ROLUM-303752 format. One record per residue: residue in three letters; x, z, y of N, C-alpha, C, O in turn. Coordinates in steps of 0.1 Angstrom, whole numbers, padded with zeros to 4 digits, always signed. Example, Ala and Ser with C-alpha at 12.3 -4.5 7.8 and 13.67 -1.06 7.14 Angstrom:
BEGIN
ala+0132+0078-0057+0123+0078-0045+0132+0078-0033+0142+0085-0033;ser+0128+0071-0022+0137+0071-0011+0129+0079+0000+0134+0080+0011;
END
This chain:
BEGIN
gly+0527+1938+2054+0531+1925+2052+0527+1920+2038+0519+1926+2031;ser+0533+1909+2034+0530+1903+2021+0535+1912+2009+0530+1910+1998;asp+0544+1922+2011+0548+1930+2001+0540+1943+1999+0543+1952+1992;arg+0529+1944+2007+0521+1956+2007+0515+1959+1993+0513+1971+1990;tyr+0513+1949+1985+0508+1951+1972+0517+1960+1964+0512+1967+1955;leu+0530+1960+1966+0539+1969+1959+0536+1983+1962+0535+1991+1953;asn+0534+1986+1975+0531+2000+1979+0518+2004+1973+0517+2015+1967;gln+0508+1995+1973+0495+1999+1968+0495+2001+1953+0489+2011+1948;asn+0503+1993+1945+0504+1995+1931+0511+2008+1928+0507+2016+1919;phe+0522+2011+1936+0529+2024+1934+0520+2036+1937+0520+2045+1929;tyr+0513+2036+1948+0505+2047+1952+0493+2049+1944+0487+2060+1944;arg+0489+2039+1936+0478+2040+1927+0482+2044+1913+0473+2046+1904;ser+0495+2045+1910+0500+2047+1897+0497+2061+1892+0496+2070+1901;ser+0495+2063+1879+0492+2077+1874+0504+2086+1876+0502+2098+1878;glu+0516+2081+1875+0528+2089+1877+0528+2094+1891+0531+2106+1894;trp+0525+2086+1901+0525+2090+1915+0514+2101+1917+0516+2111+1924;gln+0502+2099+1911+0491+2108+1913+0495+2122+1907+0491+2132+1913;arg+0503+2122+1896+0507+2135+1891+0517+2142+1900+0516+2154+1903;val+0527+2134+1905+0537+2140+1915+0530+2145+1927+0533+2155+1933;arg+0520+2137+1932+0513+2140+1944+0506+2153+1942+0506+2162+1951;ala+0499+2155+1931+0491+2167+1928+0501+2179+1927+0498+2190+1932;phe+0513+2177+1922+0523+2188+1921+0527+2192+1935+0528+2204+1938;val+0530+2183+1944+0535+2186+1957+0524+2193+1965+0527+2202+1972;ile+0511+2189+1964+0500+2195+1971+0499+2210+1966+0497+2219+1974;thr+0500+2212+1953+0500+2226+1948+0511+2234+1952+0510+2245+1957;arg+0523+2228+1952+0535+2235+1956+0535+2239+1971+0538+2251+1974;asp+0530+2230+1979+0529+2233+1994+0516+2240+1998+0514+2242+2010;asn+0507+2243+1988+0494+2249+1991+0486+2241+2001+0478+2246+2008;gly+0488+2228+2001+0481+2219+2010+0483+2221+2024+0475+2219+2033;cys+0495+2227+2028+0498+2231+2042+0507+2220+2048+0516+2214+2041;asp+0505+2218+2061+0513+2208+2069+0528+2212+2069+0531+2223+2073;leu+0536+2203+2064+0550+2205+2063+0554+2217+2054+0565+2223+2055;gly+0544+2221+2045+0546+2232+2036+0547+2245+2043+0551+2255+2037;ile+0542+2246+2056+0542+2259+2063+0529+2266+2060+0518+2261+2063;gln+0530+2278+2055+0518+2285+2049+0507+2287+2059+0495+2288+2055;asp+0510+2289+2072+0499+2292+2081+0494+2279+2088+0488+2279+2099;arg+0496+2267+2082+0492+2254+2087+0485+2246+2077+0489+2235+2073;pro+0473+2252+2072+0466+2244+2062+0460+2231+2067+0457+2230+2079;ile+0460+2221+2059+0455+2208+2063+0440+2207+2060+0436+2208+2049;ala+0432+2205+2071+0418+2205+2069+0413+2192+2064+0403+2191+2056;gly+0419+2181+2068+0415+2168+2064+0423+2162+2052+0427+2170+2043;gln+0425+2149+2053+0432+2143+2042+0447+2147+2042+0453+2149+2052;ile+0452+2150+2030+0465+2154+2028+0474+2142+2024+0471+2135+2014;leu+0484+2139+2032+0493+2128+2029+0506+2134+2024+0510+2145+2027;ile+0512+2127+2015+0525+2131+2010+0536+2122+2016+0535+2109+2014;his+0545+2128+2023+0555+2121+2031+0568+2121+2023+0573+2131+2018;his+0575+2109+2022+0589+2109+2017+0598+2113+2029+0599+2106+2039;ile+0605+2124+2026+0614+2129+2037+0625+2119+2040+0628+2116+2051;asn+0632+2114+2029+0641+2102+2031+0633+2090+2028+0628+2088+2017;pro+0631+2081+2038+0623+2070+2037+0626+2061+2025+0637+2060+2020;ile+0615+2055+2020+0617+2045+2008+0616+2031+2013+0610+2028+2024;thr+0621+2022+2006+0620+2008+2009+0613+2000+1998+0611+2006+1987;gln+0610+1988+2000+0604+1979+1990+0614+1978+1978+0610+1978+1967;glu+0627+1978+1981+0637+1977+1970+0636+1990+1961+0638+1989+1949;asp+0634+2001+1968+0633+2014+1960+0621+2013+1950+0622+2017+1939;ile+0610+2007+1955+0598+2005+1946+0601+1995+1935+0598+1998+1923;val+0607+1984+1938+0610+1974+1928+0620+1979+1918+0618+1976+1906;asn+0630+1986+1922+0640+1991+1913+0637+2005+1907+0645+2010+1899;gly+0626+2011+1911+0622+2024+1905+0632+2035+1909+0636+2043+1901;ser+0636+2036+1921+0645+2046+1926+0640+2060+1923+0628+2063+1923;asp+0650+2069+1920+0647+2083+1917+0640+2090+1929+0632+2099+1927;lys+0643+2085+1941+0638+2092+1953+0623+2090+1955+0616+2097+1963;leu+0617+2080+1947+0603+2078+1948+0594+2090+1944+0584+2094+1950;met+0599+2096+1933+0591+2107+1926+0598+2120+1927+0593+2130+1921;asp+0608+2121+1934+0616+2134+1935+0608+2144+1944+0607+2142+1956;pro+0603+2155+1938+0596+2165+1946+0604+2170+1958+0598+2174+1968;asn+0617+2170+1957+0626+2175+1967+0626+2165+1979+0631+2168+1990;asn+0621+2153+1977+0620+2143+1988+0606+2141+1993+0603+2132+2000;leu+0597+2150+1989+0583+2149+1992+0578+2161+1999+0582+2173+1995;ile+0568+2160+2008+0562+2171+2015+0548+2168+2020+0546+2156+2023;cys+0539+2177+2020+0526+2175+2025+0526+2175+2040+0533+2182+2047;val+0518+2165+2045+0517+2164+2060+0502+2160+2063+0495+2154+2055;ser+0498+2164+2075+0485+2159+2080+0487+2145+2086+0498+2141+2087;his+0476+2139+2088+0476+2125+2094+0484+2126+2107+0492+2117+2110;glu+0481+2136+2116+0488+2137+2129+0503+2139+2128+0510+2132+2135;thr+0507+2147+2118+0521+2149+2116+0528+2137+2111+0539+2133+2115;his+0521+2130+2102+0526+2118+2096+0529+2107+2107+0539+2101+2107;asn+0519+2106+2116+0521+2096+2127+0532+2101+2136+0540+2092+2141;ala+0533+2113+2139+0544+2118+2147+0558+2115+2141+0567+2111+2147;leu+0559+2117+2128+0571+2114+2121+0575+2100+2121+0586+2096+2123;his+0565+2091+2119+0567+2077+2118+0568+2070+2131+0575+2060+2133;tyr+0561+2075+2141+0560+2068+2154+0565+2075+2166+0565+2071+2177;gly+0571+2087+2163+0578+2095+2173+0569+2101+2184+0574+2105+2194;asp+0556+2103+2181+0547+2109+2190+0545+2124+2187+0537+2127+2179;asp+0553+2133+2193+0552+2147+2190+0542+2154+2198+0541+2166+2198;ser+0534+2147+2206+0524+2153+2214+0513+2160+2206+0505+2168+2210;val+0511+2155+2193+0501+2160+2185+0506+2171+2175+0498+2177+2168;val+0519+2173+2175+0525+2182+2166+0524+2196+2171+0526+2199+2183;his+0520+2206+2163+0519+2220+2167+0533+2225+2172+0543+2222+2166;lys+0532+2232+2182+0544+2238+2188+0546+2252+2182+0537+2259+2179;phe+0559+2256+2181+0562+2269+2175+0569+2277+2185+0577+2272+2193;asp+0567+2290+2184+0575+2300+2192+0586+2304+2182+0583+2310+2172;phe+0598+2302+2186+0609+2305+2177+0615+2319+2181+0616+2322+2193;ala+0617+2327+2171+0623+2340+2173+0638+2338+2175+0644+2329+2170;glu+0644+2347+2183+0658+2346+2186+0665+2350+2173+0661+2359+2166;arg+0676+2343+2170+0683+2345+2158+0692+2357+2160+0697+2360+2171;ser+0695+2364+2149+0704+2375+2149+0713+2375+2136+0709+2368+2126;pro+0724+2381+2136+0732+2381+2124+0725+2386+2111+0718+2396+2112;asn+0726+2378+2101+0720+2381+2088+0705+2381+2088+0699+2388+2079;asp+0698+2375+2097+0684+2375+2098+0677+2368+2086+0666+2370+2084;thr+0685+2359+2079+0679+2353+2067+0683+2360+2055+0679+2356+2044;cys+0691+2370+2056+0695+2378+2044+0692+2393+2047+0701+2401+2050;pro+0679+2397+2045+0676+2411+2049+0683+2422+2041+0684+2433+2046;trp+0688+2419+2030+0696+2428+2022+0710+2431+2028+0717+2440+2024;arg+0714+2423+2038+0727+2425+2044+0726+2432+2057+0736+2434+2064;arg+0714+2436+2062+0713+2442+2075+0718+2456+2075+0718+2462+2085;
END
């Protein structure tokens, strides 16, 4: 819409470029930060908690918070925004067991 210039100015800022580079490095350029899912094409940075035009105008902390940002592929980004999970990789989930996330407690 008519407020798109706000997004463009924000995403072209040097501060955003620095945060974007940090997130790509942190996530090793992998889709959703999952190590065995490297992104072959363009890497997008997704705001986990969506931002609004007001966030941009007011300089909300969540714009640049690395804890609110994650690397995604174009396909994953579309699935997140438009609800089309047909393009998202499927996972085989292991059955959970007591203390499976705390190996020192087994």
